[in-house]
DORO-169797 format. One record per atom (N, C-alpha, C, CB): x negated, y negated, z negated. Coordinates in steps of 0.2 Angstrom, whole numbers, plus 5000, padded with zeros to 4 digits. Glycine has a CB too. Layout:
N
XYZ...
//
This chain:
373
453744914508454044864512454544824508454344904518454644764511455244724508455844754508455244654511456244754503456944784503457444734504457044824496457844754509458344704512459044734508458444704519459344684505460044704502460544714507460244654497461044754506461544764511461944824511461244754518461744874515462244934516462244984510462044964522461645004508461545054503461745024496460845084503462345024494462544994488462245024482463344994487462145094482461745124476461045104475461745204477460745094481460045074481460044994478459645074488460444964481460544894479460644884471461044854483461044924469461144924462460544934458461744974460460144984460459545004456459044944456459245064460458944914462458544854463458744804458458444834470459444784458459644734454459644744447460444724456459744814445459644824438458944814436459844904437458444844440457744834438457544764438457344874442457744724443457544654443457744614437457644624450458344634434458644594429458144604423459344624427457744644423457244654417456644614417457044734416456644574422456044524423455944484416456144484429456544464413456444424407456144454402457144394405456144524402455744564397455044544396455844634397454744534402454044514403453744534410453644554397453644484413453444494420452744534421453244434424452244524416451644564417451744634415451144524412452144644410452344714407452644754413452744714401453144724416453544754421453144774427454144714423452644724429452144734434451744794433451744674435451544804427451144864425451544924426450844854418452144924424452644984424452745004431453244974421452844954436452944974443452345004446453144904446451744984444451145014447451045084445450544974444451345104439451345174437451945214440451345174430452445194442453045224445453045214452453645204441453345274455453345274463453945224465453445334465454445214461455045174464455445144458455445214469455845104459456345084454456745134451456845024457456945184456457345244454456945284448457445284460456245284450455845324445455845294438455145334448455745224438455745184432456445194428455645114433456945194432457645194428457845264426458145164433457545314429457745384427457245414422457745424433456645374421456145394416456445404409455545344416456345464406456545484400456045514395457245524400456245524389455845564385455145534383455745634387454645584383453945564382453745514387453545624382453945524393453645474399453945404397453945504406454545404395454745334394454445304388455545334392454245344383453845314377453245294379453845364372452845334384452245314386452145254390451945374390452745234393452745174397453045114393453145184404453245134387453545084383454245054386453045024382454645094388455245074392455845054387455545124396455745054381456245034376456544964377456045044369456044914378456244844380456644844386455644804380456444884391456844884397457544914396456444924403457644964392458244994391458744944387458245054387458444904383458844854379459044804384458444824373458644784389458744724393459344754398458144704397459444814399459844844404460544864401459544894408460644854395461244884392461844844394461144864384461744784396462344744399462444764406462244674398463044784408463244804415463144744420463944834416462944764426462944714431463644674432462644744438463644614434464244584435464544614441464144504437465244624441465544664446465544634453466244674444465444564453465544524459464844524463465744454458464344544460463644544464463644574471463144574459463844644471463744674478464144634483464044744478464744614482465144584487464944514488465944574485464744474483464644404484463944394487464744364478463444434485462744414487462444464491462344414480462644534491462244584494462444584502462344644491462944544504463144544511462644504515463844524512462244464512461744414515461244454519461544364510461144454525460644494529459944464528460844504536459944404526459344364525459044374518459344294527459344414514459144414507458644484506459744424502458044464503457644524502457344524495457044524507457044574493456644574487455944604489456944614481455444574487454744594488454344604482454344544493454044664481453644684475452944674477453844754473452544684471451844674472451544734476451444674465451844784477451644834481451744834489451844904478452144784490452344774497451844734501453044744498451744744508451244704512451544634513451144744518452144624512452344554513452244504507453144554514452044534501451844494495451344454497451744544489451344384495450844334496450144354494451044264493449644364498449044394496448644354491448544394502448744284491448344244486448744254479448344174488449344254479449744254473449644324470450544254474449544374474449344444472448744444467449344494477448244394468447644394465447744364458447144354468448344334456448444304450448544354444448944244450448344344438448444394433449144394431447944374427449444334431450144334429450644324435450244264425450544364440450944364446451644394445450644404452452144364448452844394447452844464450453344344449453144514446453244584449453744584455453444634444454244534455454644534461454744464463455344554458454844454470455044394473455644404477454444364478456144364475456744364479456644314485457444344475456844334491456744294497457344284501456144324501457544224503458044214508457644184514458644164505457644214519457344194525456944254528456844134524456344244531455944294534455344304529455644274541455344364526454844384521454144384524454944454518454044384531453444384534453044314533453444394542453444264532453244194531452744194524453744144530452944244520452544244513451844254514452844294509451644284520450944294521450544244525450844364524450844194527450544144531450044104527451144094534449644064530449144024526449543964524448544004531449443944518449843894515449443834511450343924510449743784510449543724505450143704501449243664509450043694495450543674491450543594490450543704484451143564491451143484490451643474485451343454497451443434480451943424474451843344472451743464468452343324468452243254466452843234462452143204472452943174460453443144456454143154459453243074454454643154454455343154457455543084458455743184451455143034456455342964458454742924461455542924451454642944468454142914471454142844473453942954477453642814474453642744477453742744484452942704475453742684488453842684495453142714498453942614497452642694495451942724498451942804496451342684494452142824491452142894489452542934494452442904482453142904496453642944501453242944508454242904502452942884510452542884516452042934516452342814517451642944510451042984510451343064510450642974504451843074507452043144507452343164514452643154502452643124517452843134524452243144528453343084526451743104528451243104533450843174531450743044532450643184525450243244524450543304525450043234516451243314523451543374525451643384532452243374522451743334536451843344543451143364546452043274546450643334544449943344546449743424545449443304543449943444539449843514537450243564542450043534530450843544543451343584547451043584554452043554547450743534557450543534564449943574565450343464566449543594559448943634560449143714558448443614555449843724558450043794557450043814550449643844561449843774545449943784538450643784536449443734534450843824532451543824529451443784522451843894527451943734522451943694516452443724510452243624518452143734505452443754499452643704494452043814496453243704491453443654486453943684482453543584489454243644477454743664473455443644474454543644466455643614480456343594481456543534477456743654481456143504472456343454468456543394471455843444462456843344468456943284471456243244471457443234466456243194476455643154477455143194481455343144470454543194479453943214484454043284486453343214480454343334482454443404484454943404490454743444479455443374490455943374495455743344501456643344493455343284500455143254506454643294510454743184504454143334506453743374509454043434513453243404504454543464510454943514514455243484521455443544510455543424520455943394526455443374531456243334523454843344529454343324534454043384538453743284531453943444534453643504537454143524543453443554532454743534541455243554546455343504552455943564542455343444550455343394556454743394561455443324553454243414558453643424562453643484566452943414558454143534565454143594569453743654565453843584575453643644559453243694555453643734550452743654551453343764546453643814541453543784534453343884542454043794530453943774523454343824519454343704522454043834513454243884508454443844501453743934506455043854499455243824493455343874487455943794494454943864481454943904476455443874470454243914473455943914468456443894464456343914457457143914467456643874452456643894445457243924443456543824441457643954448458243984446458344044451458843934447458944084451459144134456459244094462459744174453459144134468459244104474459944084476459044154480460444104472461144084473461344024468461644144471460843994465460943934460460443884462460843954453460543854468460043804471460043744466460343774478459443724464459243674460458743624463459043704453458843564463459443524461460043534466459343454460460643534464461243544468461243504475461843544465461043444474461043394480460543414485460843324477460143464484459643494489459943554492459043504486460643564492460843624495460743634502461643634493460943574506460843574513460143584515461143504516459643554511458943554513458743634512458543514508459043664506458843734505459043774511459143754498459643764514459843804519459343794525460543784521459143734526458643724532458043754531458543644533457743754524457143784523457243864524456943774515457843894522457943964523457843984530458543984520458143934535458143954542457443934545458643904545457043894542456343874545455843904541456343804546455943944536455443964532455644014527455043914528455644004521455944044516456044014509455444104514456644034506456744014499456444074495457543994497456144054489455844114485455944094478455044114486456144154474456144144467455944204464456944134465455644204458455444264454456044284449454844254450456544244449457144254444457644294447457344184441457944334444458544374446459144334449458744424441459544364453460144334456460544314450460444374461460944254451461344224446461044194440461844284443460344194440460044154434460044084435459244184434460244044430460243974431459543944429460843944426459443884431458843854429458743844422458743784433458243864419458143844412457443814411458143914407457343774405456843734404456143774405456843704397456143834402455443874402455343904409455443924397455843904413455743934420455343884424456443944423455343824423454943774427454243784427455143704425453943804421453243814420453043874424453043824413453443924424453343994428453343974435453844044426453843934437453943924444453343884447454543874445453043834443452543794445451843844446452343744440451743894442451243934442451243984449451143984436451844004450452044044456451843994462452744074456452143934462452043884467451343874469452343824466450943864464450143854465449843914467449843824459450043974464449744034466449844054473450044094462450344034477450444044484449844024488451044014486449543964486449143924491448343924489449343864492447943914494447243904493447143834490446843914500447543794490447443724487448143694486447043684492448143644481448743604479448543534480448943624472448943494484448943424485449443394480449043404492449143344476449543304472449643234475449243294464450243214477450243154481450343094476450943154485450843104471450943054466451243084460451442994469450943064454451243094448451043064442451043174448451543054437451443024431451043064426452042994428450943044420450643074415450943064408449843064414451243114405451243184407451843194412451443234401451743254415452243274421452243344423452243224427452743364426452743434428452243444434453443454431452143384437451643384443450943404440451543324446450743374434450143394431450043464429449943344425450643494427450643564425450543614431451343584421450843594436450643634443449943624444451143604448449643564444448943554446448543594441448743484445448643594434448343634429448343704431448543624422448943734433449043804435448543824441449743824436448543774446448143784451447343794449448243734457447143754445446443754443446343814439446343694438446843834434446743904431446643964435447343904426447043954441447044014446446444004450447644014450445943954449445343954453445443924460445044024454446043884461446143854467445943774467446943854469445843754473445643684473446243634472445443664480446143584469446643534467446443464471446743514460446843444476446743384480447143324477446743394487446943264477447343214474447243154478447043204467447743114479447743044482447542994477448443034486447142944478447042894473447542844473446342854475447642814467448142754466447842704462448842784463448142644462447942584458448042604451448342524460447642574447447742574440448342544437447042544436448642504441449242474439449942514441449342404442449842564445450342604447450542664442450142634454451142654439451342704434451242774436452042684431451542794442451542864444450942884447452142874449450442844446449742864449449242884443449442804452449542874437449142894431448942964431449542874424449343004432449243084433448643094438449843124434448743064444448243074449447543044447448443034455447542994443446842964441446543014436446942894438446943044431446743084426446443144430447343104422446743174435446543234438445843214442447043254443445843164445445143144448444643134443445243074452444743114437444243104432444043174429444543064426444543224430444443294428444043334433445043324426443943304439443543344444443943364450443243404441444543344451444943354457444643324463445643334456444743354469444543324475444843264477444543384481444543214479444843154481444943154489444343094480445643144490445843144497446143074499446343204498445843044504446142984506446442974513445542934506446443034517446743034523446943114525446243014528447343114530447543184532446943224535448143174537446543184538445943214541445443244535445443164545445443214529445043234524445343304521444943184518446043294521446443354518446243414523447143344518446343404529446143464534445443484533446343434541444943444532444343464531444243504525443843404531444543484520444543524514444843594515444843494508445343604519445643664520445343704525446443654521444843674529444543714534444943724541444343784532445443674542445843674548445643614552446543684546445843614559445743564563446343514564445543594570446243454562446843404563447143404570446643334561447843404570448143394576448443324576448743444577448343284582448543214582449243204581448343184589449443154577450143134577450443124583450243074572451043144584451443144591451343194596451143074594450843244594450743304598451243354597450043334597451343394601451943444600451743494594452043484607452143494589451943534583452143604584452343504577451643644583451743714583452043744577451143754586452443794577452743814571452143854567453343864572452243854560451743884556451743964558451943884549451243994558451144064561451144114556450444064565451744144555451744194550451344254552452544224549450944284547450544334548450944394549449944344542450944424555451244494556451044544551451144514563451544574548451444624543451144684546452044644539450544714544450244774546450644834545449544784543450844864550451344924549450944994549451844924555450344994551449945054551449845074544449345054555449745144543449545164536448945134533449445244536449045104527448445074524448245114518448645004522448445174517448345204510447545224510448745274510447245224515446445244515446045174514446245274521446345124514445945054513445945034506446245004517445445004504445444974497445944914496444744954495446044894490446544834489446244774492446644824481445644764492445344704495445344704502444644694493445244764505445344774513446044764515445044844515446544784511447244774513447344694513447644814509447144664507447244594507446944554513446944564500446344574514445944544520446344554527445244564520446544614528446944634534447544594534447044704534447944584529448544544529448444474531448944554523447844444528447744374529447544364537447144354525447144414540446944404547447544384552446544464549448044424551448644414555448444424563448944344554448744374567448644384574448144334576449244374578447844294572447344244574446644264573447444184570446144224575445444234574445144194568445044224581444844224564444544184558443844204557445044204552443444154555442744164553442744194546442344094553442144234545442044264538442044204533441444304538441744154535441644094530442344074527441144044533442744064532443444034530443844084527443744014537443744144528444144204525443844204518444044264528443244204517442944204510443144144506442144204510443244084509443444024506444144034503443343964510444644054508445344064506445444114501445644084513445044164501445144224496444744204490444944284499444244154490443844144484443444204483444244124478443144234488442644294487441944264489442844344492441444304486440744294489440744314496440244334484440344274500440344294507440044364508439844244510439644384504439344454505439944504504438744474500440344494499440844544498441344544504441244534492441544484506441944474512441644504518442144394514441044494520440744534525440744604525440044504526440644634519440644704518441344734519440444724510441844694517442544724518442744714526443044674515442444664529442544654536442244714540442344584539441644724538441244784541441644854541440544784538441844864535442244924533442844924538442444934526443244874538443844864543443644874550444244804542443044854552442844854559442744934560442244814560442344964556442145034557442845074557441745064551443345054553443945094553444445074559444345074546444145034563444545014569445144974568444645074574445144934563445744894561445644824563445844894553445044804564444844734566444344734572444644684560444244684575443744674580443444604580444044694587442744604582442444544583442744504589441644554583442744434588443044394593442644334593443844384593442644294598442344224598442644184593442444184605442244164588442444124582442544164576443044084584442544224576442644264570442844334571443044234566443444354568443644424568444444414569443544454561444744464572445444474573445644544572445644444580446344544570446544614569446744654575447244614565446644714575446844754581447544764582446444824581447744754588448544754589448744834591448744714595
//
């Protein structure tokens, strides 16, 4: 389960100590956590067991004591959580990535992390048309109950977050810094609204400032969250292209808006289209690619639907069955759409659905399958 910082100062200190070691190597730390039952087990490991796990780098990373002000300044926030790859709140699509972060720090409701999402990214210096497109596409996604994921950056990112919230939907911001170091600073108020209407997420420990190499890692986490990434407007070279490249590496769809050959910030979009990205020219086309039904502009926007976390024991289920169960949530989904979202063969998806049905975890319903309540 997601760990909420707060009352148990000893437990909080153990979590903070371990999460500070992320800089040692996210993939290495993820492997260590899979072998140990808890952060306490990792930190208390000694002798031959420590050598077998290769904990010397961890020990070196932990030699410096925690800042004394951390418990008082940060741990009193009731909306601050840490989610690990072993928690049901961990984003199911991100969990499939080979370089997934072992920890996600969250401000907001961790249940939002399992919602169906689309990532929307673009230039920090958008044109008037780019601003309009980001607003329209983010609002359209929010009206269909998709959560909009972006990086809280200036320009397209910030516009996408704001439009999703204005449409009554949910949005998730992935940061290149600790959650207490909002970047850019001018988006502090927007970050507060995102935390109330969705979640702020970072793979970096608390108090970590934004660093140049963090942005590439942030971009891969951002794209890993979603079944597809929409590039609204972006130059070449740019961080936007790096996010799109990460999405393609992760096997996710990249959707791109077309731009004139004379539009400077459209160069990256044209490059992606030449490289095989999906051409999107309307919000209806985006919805069709994502397998959702468009909701007319002006209709009452429904909030994005966080997938309720399955509380029943899942130890007897396979990893794929648990992933599928967390994705079902409280809605009804067809096998074809589930296979598309998870990028599975339809036969494998049907086999997992059948096993869950036999285990009395899901039921057939008009239009597909739904989780048992």
